Every structure is written in C-alpha cells, then in structure tokens.
C-alpha positions in Angstrom: -5.6 -32.4 15.6 -9.2 -31.4 15.7 -11.4 -31.3 18.8 -15.1 -30.9 18.5 -17.0 -29.7 21.5 -20.7 -30.1 22.2 -22.4 -27.1 23.8 -22.7 -27.0 27.6 -26.2 -27.6 29.0 -28.3 -24.4 29.0 -30.4 -23.2 31.9 -34.1 -24.1 31.6 -36.6 -22.5 33.9 -39.7 -24.2 35.4 -42.1 -22.9 38.0 -42.2 -25.0 41.2 -43.8 -23.9 44.5 -44.1 -20.3 43.2 -40.3 -20.1 42.5 -38.3 -20.2 39.3 -35.6 -22.9 39.6 -33.0 -24.1 37.1 -33.8 -27.5 35.7 -30.1 -28.5 35.7 -26.9 -27.0 36.9 -24.2 -26.2 34.4 -21.1 -28.4 34.6 -17.7 -28.8 32.9 -18.0 -32.6 33.1 -18.9 -33.0 29.4 -15.9 -30.8 28.3 -13.5 -32.7 30.6 -14.8 -36.0 29.3 -14.3 -34.9 25.7 -10.8 -33.6 26.4 -9.9 -36.9 28.1 -11.2 -38.8 25.0 -8.3 -37.5 22.9 -6.3 -40.4 21.5 -3.1 -41.3 23.2 -1.3 -41.2 19.9 -2.3 -37.5 19.3 -1.0 -36.5 22.7 2.3 -38.4 22.0 2.7 -36.7 18.7 2.5 -33.3 20.4 5.0 -34.3 23.0 7.4 -35.5 20.3 7.1 -32.2 18.5 8.1 -30.3 21.6 11.0 -32.6 22.2 12.3 -32.5 18.5 15.1 -29.9 18.2 14.3 -29.4 14.6 10.7 -28.5 15.4 9.6 -24.9 15.6 7.8 -25.8 18.8 11.0 -27.1 20.5 12.1 -25.4 23.7 15.4 -26.7 25.1 15.7 -27.6 28.8 16.5 -24.6 30.8 15.1 -22.2 28.3 11.8 -20.3 28.3 9.3 -19.6 25.5 8.7 -16.2 23.8 7.4 -13.3 25.9 4.5 -12.9 23.5 3.0 -14.5 20.4 4.6 -11.7 18.3 8.1 -12.1 19.7 10.7 -12.9 17.0 12.3 -16.3 16.9 15.8 -16.5 18.6 17.6 -16.2 15.2 15.8 -12.9 14.3 16.1 -11.6 17.8 19.9 -12.1 17.6 20.0 -10.3 14.2 18.0 -7.4 15.6 20.3 -7.1 18.6 23.3 -7.1 16.2 21.8 -4.4 14.1 21.0 -2.2 17.1 24.6 -2.6 18.3 25.9 -1.5 14.8 23.6 1.5 14.8 24.9 2.5 18.2 28.5 2.0 17.2 27.9 4.4 14.2 27.2 7.2 16.7 30.2 9.3 17.8 31.5 8.0 21.1 30.5 10.3 23.9 28.4 12.5 21.6 25.3 14.1 23.0 21.7 13.7 21.6 22.1 17.3 20.3 25.3 16.4 18.5 23.8 13.2 17.0 20.8 15.1 15.8 22.9 17.8 14.2 25.1 15.3 12.5 22.1 13.4 11.2 20.4 16.4 9.6 23.5 17.7 8.0 24.2 14.2 6.5 20.6 14.3 5.1 21.4 17.6 3.3 19.8 20.1 5.7 21.6 23.5 6.0 23.9 23.6 9.0 23.7 27.4 9.5 19.9 27.4 9.7 19.3 24.6 12.2 16.9 25.7 14.9 16.6 24.2 18.4 13.0 24.3 19.7 12.5 23.5 23.4 9.3 21.8 24.2 7.4 23.2 27.2 4.5 21.8 29.2 2.2 24.3 27.7 2.7 22.8 24.2 0.6 19.8 25.3 -3.1 19.4 24.6 -5.8 17.2 26.1 -4.4 14.2 24.3 -1.1 14.6 26.4 1.2 15.3 23.5 2.4 18.4 21.7 -0.6 19.9 19.8 -0.3 19.7 16.0 -0.8 23.5 15.6 2.5 24.2 17.4 4.5 22.5 14.6 3.7 25.3 12.2 5.4 27.8 14.6 8.4 25.5 15.1 8.8 25.2 11.4 8.4 29.0 11.0 11.2 29.7 13.4 13.5 27.4 11.6 12.5 28.9 8.3 13.5 32.3 9.4 16.9 31.0 10.3 17.2 29.7 6.8 16.1 33.0 5.4 18.8 34.8 7.4 21.4 32.4 6.1 20.2 32.9 2.5 20.0 36.7 2.9 23.5 36.8 4.3 24.8 34.8 1.4 23.0 37.0 -1.1 23.9 40.5 0.3 25.1 40.4 3.8 23.5 42.0 6.9 21.6 44.7 5.0 19.9 42.1 2.8 19.0 40.0 5.9 17.3 43.0 7.5 15.4 43.8 4.3 14.2 40.3 3.9 13.0 40.0 7.5 11.3 43.4 7.3 9.5 42.6 4.1 11.3 45.2 2.0 12.3 44.7 -1.6 12.3 41.2 -3.0 11.9 38.4 -0.5 9.7 35.2 -0.1 6.1 34.8 0.9 4.4 31.5 1.9 1.9 30.2 -0.6 1.0 26.8 1.0 2.4 24.3 3.5 1.8 20.7 4.4 2.9 18.9 7.6 3.3 15.1 8.1 3.1 14.1 11.8 5.2 10.9 12.2 5.5 10.5 16.0 3.9 12.2 19.0 6.2 14.5 21.1 5.9 15.0 24.8 7.6 17.2 27.4 10.5 17.3 28.2 12.2 17.3 24.8 14.0 19.5 22.3 13.4 19.4 18.5 16.0 20.3 15.9 14.4 21.9 12.8 16.3 21.8 9.5 15.5 23.2 6.1 16.6 22.6 2.5 15.3 24.0 -0.8 13.9 22.0 -3.7 13.8 23.9 -7.0 11.8 23.3 -10.2 11.7 24.9 -13.6 9.7 27.9 -12.2 11.6 31.1 -11.7 9.1 32.6 -9.3 8.6 29.9 -6.7 10.4 26.9 -5.0 9.7 24.4 -2.3 11.3 24.5 1.2 11.5 21.1 2.8 11.7 20.9 6.6 12.2 18.1 9.2 11.8 18.1 13.0 14.2 15.8 14.8 13.6 14.8 18.5 16.5 14.6 20.9 14.7 12.3 23.2 13.5 9.9 20.5 16.6 10.3 18.3 14.2 10.2 15.3 12.4 12.5 12.9 8.9 13.2 14.4 7.5 15.4 11.6 8.4 16.8 8.1 7.0 19.6 6.0 6.9 21.0 2.5 6.2 24.6 2.0 5.7 26.4 -1.4 7.3 29.9 -1.4 6.9 32.6 -4.0 9.5 35.3 -4.7 7.6 38.5 -3.9 8.4 42.2 -4.4 7.0 43.8 -1.2 7.4 47.3 -2.7 5.2 46.6 -5.8 3.2 43.8 -4.1 3.8 41.4 -7.0 5.6 38.1 -7.5 8.8 38.3 -9.6 11.9 36.6 -10.6 14.6 37.3 -7.9 17.5 37.3 -10.4 20.3 35.0 -11.3 22.3 35.6 -8.1 19.5 34.3 -5.9 18.9 31.4 -8.2 22.6 30.4 -8.2 22.6 30.2 -4.4 19.3 28.2 -4.5 20.6 25.8 -7.1 23.8 25.1 -5.1 21.8 24.7 -1.8 19.4 22.3 -3.5 22.3 20.1 -4.5 24.5 20.3 -1.5 22.1 21.3 1.2 24.2 24.3 2.4 23.5 27.9 1.7 26.8 29.4 0.4 27.5 32.8 -0.9 
C-alpha cells in the first residue's frame, strides 16, 4: 500500500498595517483528507492480515506485540530461553562466581597454579566511568609473575623461583605485548587472570597468552599476547634456556598446566 502526501501549506508573509502576518494558517486537514481517501479494500486487507494466524503480523487475542522492533519472534525467544537454561544447568549447582570462573579458565587450558585474583577498586576508574585501560597491563603482569613462580618451581624448586624473580641467571624478559579490550569493567568486581604458553620453532622466545575473566559478568573482558625472550641476566644476552625448560614449556603448551 502506497500513500502519497502533498506538502502542508507553507507560511507566506505579507505586510499589513505595519505588521507581518501569516497569509494562511497551517492545518492538518489535507493530511486527514488524504488518509481518509484510502480505499476500503486496502484497510480490509490489513485487517485480514492481522487476523490471519499464518501471517507474521498476527497477534492472537490476549497477547501483546514485541517490546521493540528488534525483539525476536516468539519461536526464537523460546529457543534463546532454552539455551540460557542449558548454559545455567551446565554450571555446578551452588557454585560461586569465583568457582565458575576458575573452572572455565582451567577448561580453556590456562594453568591452575598461576591463576591470579585481581580485585577492582574505585580508584581503577577513569573519567569514562570504567576501569582505565592502562591498569590491565598491571593486572596481567601480576598474573604473569604467578605463572613464572609456577614455572620456576617446576624447573628447580624454591631457589630457581627466587632467582627468576630477582633477575638472576636465565629468566624471561618482556619483548612486546598486545591487549584486546572486549568489555568495560566497573567497580565492584574481581577479575581472574590466567596464562598459558604458546611455543614456536624459536628456542629463544615464546608467547604467553593471558585472559581476564570477570566474576560479575561471568565472561572474558580482555585477552593479551606477550612475546617473551629467554634472557641471561648475568651476561645481559638472550640465550637458549636448555632442554629442561623447553620440555616443561612444550608440556604446558599442550595441556595448559606447568608440571615438573
């Protein structure tokens, strides 16, 4: 059905008795007349479409239309509801957001012993009322050091952990890092940071992947890839860390867990 409308009369100004007056007043009468001129058959066809149960325009008696133009049809809404119920049923009954987050990251291959809980405080906010992007690098760094401690312990126990944290002997040094911000984070919240290594053919560097999982949102809010070089802090040169270190890295890259 097509309705063509003629423009409403415009104001024209004339000078009379020293005053500027409108020549005619605007009115909706032409529009109403044109609307009324729609054929009875067109109106009836619309009414029939709304009454026909097979029509996408049909609304049964006692029901209401969608809340918005973008709302899914009833069949899709029912499917979405079912999917949500299935997702909720997959979570452990009575489990807390922290337990759900931990189980999620471990299932994704992130090292269980290096998971780091980062509490969000009000001071992490910026003028845009969410956690400032710069803080994420610190959050990832804290989680990374937990991973280094787990790796050092698997490689040589407490003494190796202390040496790696103090920059003594062979350890790792950050070459570059990227962060993808997926969702804004606001106070109050806690993020769970997980790490897992990704190795290549290089014997002097590897990638350490990280994710940040929100307890409040129950979703990953950021992820990161950092390139790390094996570095001898005594000679100030990069070097191959040896087969023992690479065996642990290879196992961790496959199974996610640092094991020694």
